[in-house]
C-alpha positions, 0 to 999 in steps of 0.5 A: 646563842647570846642572850640580852642579859646585858641589853636592855633597855637600850636604851629606854627603861624606865629606872626608878629611883629610892631617894627623894633628892639627887646626890651631890655629884661633882659637875661634868666637864664640857662636853659630858653629862653626869648621869642622875638617878632615873636617867635612861640613855633614851632620855639623855639622848632626847635632851642633848639632841643626840641619837643613841647610836652616837652615844653608844659609840662615843662612850663605847657602851657594850650594854646601852641600858646599863648606865649608872647614877654618877657616870660621865657620858660624852654627849658631843663629838670628841676632838681628835686631840682630846683623850677618850675620857677626862680625868675627873677629880676624885669624888666618894663612890656612888653608893646603890640605892638601898631599894630597887623595884620589884621584878614583875612576874607577869605582863599587863601588855598584849603582844602579837608574834613578831614572826611566824616560825617555830619556837627554838629558845625559851625564856629562863631569866638567866642565860636567855632573857627573851625567845628565840624564833626560827625562820627564813631569811627575808621573813617579815618581822613585825612590831608586836605592839604600837610604839615608838622606835627608840633604837635601830642599829647594830652598835652591839655586834653580838645582837646584829641589826637590832630594833627596840620599841618603846611602849608607853612608859613601862614597856619595851620590846627588842628585835635582834638578828635582823637582816634589814631594818625598815624603821628608824629612831623615833619613828612611830609604828603600828602593831603588826607593821613590818619593821625588819626582815629576819636574818642571822646578824650576829648569830649562826642561824636565821632566827629572831630574838625577841624580848619584852621588858617592864621598867628595865626587867626582863619578863617571859614574852610568852606571858603577853603572847597568845598561844601558838 
């Protein structure tokens, strides 16, 4: 069962910078953007009027949530004769921020179950960053809380048809292995609204992989879900 260790936050995660000023990065070439501390793929896509799916595809991102300050991202379609990535002038390596936000131990958000099947996989913080819920192909998958669809697509093959919903500035939920997606990026959804049908895309059995993240850090969804 693939984990979401490299997923998150797709995209939308609120990364806190420990610095008060931005590093002096080299300017980005035309058609590219230089990632700044605190940037998320979601914000970059909105700023440049692109979809997250396009940015994932153009930059061959294996993990849409894992972008780093100083990184170059293509933000416009590549000309056929252009190389995949420009060669930028040599610059000093970007030093990681000396401090990182503390990992939250519990959730302050209240969720409802996104599917009705039995629990077949639990959060462990390493190989499984969420929970796995069994089901039958075609079963409804519902939004665990109200929010905005930040990602809808299948750009990460191992996770199949994936939805990520943003809840305010701090939280997001992820729904993987869906059979069909019923909502689009940018769409507002209500808690309990059907957003997909359960399936096995990117998996070997019909199931829903469900994650909860706070400021980019995975936390156990069971801490915010009612007892089954």
